[in-house]
C-alpha atoms as one frame of an Amber mdcrd trajectory, in Angstrom:
protein
 -38.165-120.315 -25.704 -38.805-123.458 -27.772 -37.840-124.025 -31.403 -41.331
-123.279 -32.761 -41.405-119.989 -30.881 -38.009-119.052 -32.261 -39.335-119.786
 -35.760 -42.134-117.279 -35.197 -39.587-114.636 -34.183 -37.596-115.394 -37.331
 -40.771-115.124 -39.430 -41.413-111.721 -37.884 -37.852-110.552 -38.584 -38.084
-111.786 -42.177 -41.341-109.888 -42.590 -39.716-106.586 -41.685 -38.022-106.315
 -45.083 -41.342-106.259 -46.939 -42.751-103.619 -44.571 -39.916-101.093 -45.009
 -39.803-100.469 -41.265 -37.394 -98.192 -39.447 -34.809 -99.693 -37.106 -36.638
 -98.201 -34.114 -39.901 -99.887 -35.138 -38.119-103.196 -35.721 -36.669-103.101
 -32.219 -40.028-102.229 -30.652 -41.919-104.946 -32.552 -39.260-107.554 -31.780
 -39.274-106.679 -28.076 -43.078-106.968 -27.839 -43.120-110.211 -29.864 -40.453
-111.818 -27.703 -42.222-110.700 -24.525 -45.545-112.175 -25.683 -43.954-115.419
 -26.858 -42.142-115.759 -23.535 -45.525-115.292 -21.834 -47.218-118.132 -23.736
 -44.098-120.285 -23.380 -44.278-119.946 -19.595 -47.914-121.053 -19.745 -46.938
-123.982 -21.975 -49.147-122.707 -24.822 -48.115-123.394 -28.417 -48.163-120.406
 -30.766 -50.535-122.074 -33.225 -53.087-122.401 -30.409 -53.088-118.718 -29.461
 -56.597-117.211 -29.381 -58.155-113.878 -28.307 -58.569-115.038 -24.705 -54.832
-115.689 -24.433 -54.106-112.200 -25.764 -56.553-110.774 -23.189 -54.764-112.725
 -20.477 -51.429-111.263 -21.612 -52.776-107.691 -21.597 -54.471-108.215 -18.207
 -51.134-109.391 -16.840 -49.552-106.164 -18.132 -52.273-104.107 -16.452 -51.512
-105.793 -13.152 -47.846-104.919 -13.588 -48.765-101.213 -13.868 -49.005-100.664
 -17.640 -52.132 -98.600 -18.296 -53.545 -95.873 -20.554 -51.787 -94.920 -23.770
 -48.857 -97.243 -23.017 -51.226-100.214 -22.934 -52.840 -99.070 -26.186 -49.443
 -98.808 -27.839 -48.619-102.307 -26.640 -51.926-103.621 -27.996 -51.500-102.147
 -31.475 -47.829-103.126 -31.651 -48.780-106.701 -30.814 -51.509-106.538 -33.458
 -48.896-105.435 -36.008 -46.744-108.444 -35.093 -49.716-110.777 -35.593 -50.412
-109.165 -38.954 -46.910-110.123 -40.100 -47.473-113.619 -38.693 -50.683-113.956
 -40.708 -52.873-114.091 -37.593 -54.475-110.634 -37.720 -57.962-112.199 -37.469
 -57.343-112.954 -33.787 -57.653-109.242 -33.036 -60.999-108.728 -34.770 -62.942
-109.354 -31.544 -60.420-107.456 -29.423 -60.879-103.989 -30.941 -63.092-102.850
 -28.048 -60.895-104.443 -25.402 -58.328-101.648 -25.619 -60.238 -98.807 -27.321
 -58.472 -95.824 -28.860 -58.760 -92.414 -27.283 -61.448 -90.288 -28.897 -59.040
 -87.489 -29.740 -55.509 -87.639 -28.289 -53.566 -84.448 -27.690 -51.310 -83.693
 -30.616 -48.875 -80.852 -29.871 -47.807 -78.772 -32.845 -45.885 -75.595 -33.580
 -47.937 -72.447 -34.017 -46.859 -69.952 -36.668 -45.010 -67.904 -34.046 -43.309
 -71.007 -32.651 -42.294 -72.075 -36.155 -40.686 -68.656 -36.633 -38.933 -69.096
 -33.277 -37.573 -72.469 -34.421 -36.272 -70.997 -37.678 -34.562 -68.121 -35.871
 -33.102 -70.528 -33.316 -31.788 -72.577 -36.236 -30.017 -69.559 -37.700 -28.499
 -68.731 -34.309 -27.546 -72.377 -33.768 -25.567 -72.492 -37.005 -23.837 -69.161
 -36.310 -22.873 -70.459 -32.882 -21.568 -73.810 -34.129 -20.408 -72.863 -37.610
 -19.659 -76.474 -38.546 -20.964 -79.209 -40.832 -23.135 -80.867 -38.173 -24.741
 -77.596 -37.141 -25.597 -76.726 -40.749 -26.975 -80.224 -41.367 -29.305 -79.999
 -38.355 -30.525 -76.545 -39.379 -31.264 -77.739 -42.935 -33.310 -80.666 -41.616
 -35.349 -78.334 -39.405 -35.887 -75.853 -42.243 -36.989 -78.572 -44.698 -39.360
 -80.087 -42.156 -40.880 -76.668 -41.437 -41.291 -75.976 -45.173 -42.707 -79.349
 -46.182 -44.143 -80.930 -43.040 -42.028 -84.028 -43.664 -41.684 -86.715 -41.018
 -38.325 -87.671 -39.578 -38.258 -90.968 -41.515 -38.865 -89.084 -44.779 -35.923
 -86.780 -44.163 -33.734 -89.708 -43.184 -34.513 -91.534 -46.464 -33.583 -88.575
 -48.678 -30.694 -88.995 -51.117 -28.679 -86.224 -52.728 -30.443 -86.891 -56.057
 -33.773 -85.870 -54.557 -32.722 -82.203 -54.605 -33.343 -81.263 -58.231 -31.806
 -78.740 -60.624 -35.088 -76.812 -60.328 -34.330 -76.219 -56.618 -37.202 -78.513
 -55.596 -37.020 -81.481 -53.254 -38.557 -84.868 -54.009 -40.069 -86.205 -50.790
 -40.672 -89.974 -50.422 -44.005 -91.209 -49.035 -44.124 -91.679 -45.281 -46.003
 -94.973 -45.420 -47.354 -97.606 -47.795 -50.056 -96.178 -50.046 -48.633 -92.655
 -50.066 -46.978 -90.992 -53.035 -43.784 -89.157 -53.901 -44.197 -85.386 -54.051
 -41.956 -82.692 -55.493 -41.942 -79.778 -53.096 -40.869 -76.166 -53.421 -38.699
 -74.742 -50.654 -38.319 -71.215 -49.364 -35.353 -69.319 -50.790 -33.607 -69.286
 -47.432 -33.963 -73.062 -47.121 -32.524 -73.546 -50.620 -29.570 -71.335 -49.707
 -28.770 -73.349 -46.583 -29.330 -76.655 -48.405 -26.961 -75.735 -51.260 -24.300
 -74.685 -48.763 -24.745 -77.971 -46.902 -24.509 -80.012 -50.126 -21.194 -78.340
 -50.935 -19.777 -79.195 -47.492 -21.186 -82.714 -47.827 -19.363 -83.167 -51.145
 -16.114 -81.985 -49.531 -16.635 -84.460 -46.697 -17.414 -87.398 -49.019 -14.780
 -86.541 -51.600 -17.354 -85.777 -54.291 -21.045 -85.040 -54.800 -22.344 -88.602
 -54.492 -25.918 -88.183 -55.725 -27.006 -91.787 -55.146 -26.047 -91.746 -51.455
 -27.746 -90.352 -48.352 -28.363 -86.612 -48.281 -28.011 -86.325 -44.514 -24.937
 -88.091 -43.141 -23.270 -88.439 -39.757 -19.642 -88.078 -38.694 -18.848 -91.547
 -40.048 -20.211 -90.491 -43.470 -23.154 -92.896 -43.191 -26.878 -92.152 -43.382
 -27.911 -90.236 -40.282 -29.672 -92.188 -37.514 -33.042 -91.206 -35.986 -31.291
 -90.651 -32.667 -28.845 -88.158 -34.201 -31.725 -86.370 -35.911 -33.587 -86.025
 -32.622 -30.476 -84.778 -30.857 -29.953 -81.883 -33.279 -33.658 -81.080 -33.401
 -33.967 -80.917 -29.609 -30.906 -78.667 -29.362 -32.553 -76.160 -31.696 -35.924
 -76.472 -29.943 -34.273 -75.787 -26.576 -32.529 -72.740 -28.040 -35.940 -71.523
 -29.243 -37.243 -71.806 -25.682 -40.001 -74.265 -26.637 -40.738 -77.065 -24.182
 -43.579 -78.815 -26.012 -43.247 -82.590 -26.216 -43.060 -82.813 -29.990 -40.386
 -83.492 -32.566 -40.399 -83.194 -36.357 -44.068 -84.217 -36.233 -44.850 -80.790
 -34.780 -43.930 -79.244 -38.146 -46.098 -81.814 -39.957 -49.137 -80.724 -37.982
 -48.159 -77.074 -38.322 -47.874 -77.352 -42.124 -51.227 -79.124 -42.438 -52.858
 -76.539 -40.185 -51.487 -73.660 -42.287 -52.779 -75.300 -45.464 -56.182 -75.840
 -43.869 -56.400 -72.261 -42.603 -55.246 -71.087 -46.025 -58.467 -72.441 -47.489
 -57.154 -75.565 -49.218 -59.526 -78.501 -49.455 -58.753 -81.870 -47.877 -58.142
 -83.316 -51.355 -55.619 -80.562 -52.124 -53.888 -81.049 -48.756 -53.751 -84.805
 -49.382 -52.069 -84.236 -52.773 -49.577 -81.712 -51.404 -48.576 -83.877 -48.442
 -48.336 -87.060 -50.508 -50.967 -89.000 -48.579 -53.052 -91.739 -50.153 -56.469
 -90.867 -51.562 -59.238 -90.860 -48.964 -56.703 -90.506 -46.149 -57.867 -89.218
 -42.765 -54.513 -87.469 -42.310 -55.774 -83.925 -43.088 -58.355 -84.258 -40.329
 -55.864 -85.778 -37.886 -53.082 -83.267 -38.467 -55.008 -80.016 -38.954 -55.076
 -78.393 -35.519 -57.205 -75.615 -34.109 -55.338 -72.756 -32.476 -56.968 -72.582
 -29.023 -55.972 -68.933 -28.475 -57.555 -68.024 -31.804 -60.711 -69.927 -30.907
 -60.960 -68.178 -27.546 -60.472 -64.766 -29.174 -63.251 -65.531 -31.652 -65.497
 -66.571 -28.776 -64.785 -63.304 -26.936 -65.460 -61.303 -30.111 -68.787 -63.087
 -30.503 -69.694 -62.301 -26.903 -68.736 -58.650 -27.400 -71.056 -58.445 -30.410
 -73.852 -59.706 -28.191 -72.963 -57.105 -25.572 -73.003 -54.337 -28.184 -76.524
 -55.344 -29.207 -77.611 -55.299 -25.558 -76.077 -51.833 -25.108 -77.888 -50.586
 -28.217 -81.115 -52.004 -26.872 -80.623 -50.310 -23.507 -79.840 -46.963 -25.133
 -82.947 -47.231 -27.305 -84.980 -48.106 -24.250 -83.632 -45.044 -22.464 -84.854
 -42.781 -25.263 -88.347 -44.187 -25.046 -88.639 -43.414 -21.350
C-alpha cells in the first residue's frame, strides 16, 4: 500500500471521531476501506482517479469470490460510508441501482408473549447467578424491553442519566435524533436501583459521571459483553430468533403502533428525528394475528352464506 493510500486510511480514521461511531463500526469500515484500497493498489490505480466503474469492478470481483445477496449490499453501503468520510460520496450517485436494497427485509422482533418470556427468563437468570454481572445483564434487558433502546444507547448511559424522578434519560441512537426522558416499569426501577447500589460498592462510590453499565475491570461495558449476557437470557427463555436488543426496539414500536399512537407521537417517544421513517420500519405486523383476522373475515362470509341457504330453504 503506497503512501497516498495510507493517507486515505488515516483520513478515514480521523473522520471517525466526528461521526461518533462504535468500535465495531470503526473496525468494519476500516477493514472494507483497506480491502478496497488494496484492490486499486494492485491494479496500479491512484485513489484520486477512482470512479464508479472502478467501484463496479471491485464489487464484481467480490461477486466472483462468492459474496452475494445481503452481504454484498452491506459491503456496498459500508464502502459508500467510507467514501462519504473521504468526501467522495458523489461517486456512488450513479451506483444506487447497481446493488439495490431489498424491498422489505425480514426484521425479527419479540412478540408480547416473547417479551414476557424474556423478562421471566431474566428474573430466573438473576436468581440462578445472584451476582453483580447477572443483575447488570438483567437490568439491560429490562430497560431495553421498557424503552426499545438500542445496544449502543444502553452502552453510552452514565449513572447521571438515571434521575431522582426514577426516569432514565436515553441518548439519541444516531445523528439527528434527540434525548428522551423515559419512564420505567416499577420492577425495572427496583432492579436498576439494586444494581446501582452494587455498582457503587464495586467502584468505591456512586460515580455519577461514569458509565452506568461496567464490566469486571470497572470500565464501560463492551458490545460483546452486552451480547453475551443478552444471548444467555434469550437462550434461557427458549427463544431462537436471530435478533438481539433490536428485537425489543421493534417490539416497543409495534406496541406503540397497535396502541393507537400516531407516527409523530412514536417518533417523539423514541427520540427519532422529525420526518423519520423509523416508525414504519420498526412497527411490525403480527402474522398470527393477521391470519386470525383473515379467518374471522372468512367465517363472517360463511355465516352470510349459511343464512342465505337457510332462507332459501324456507322459500322452497
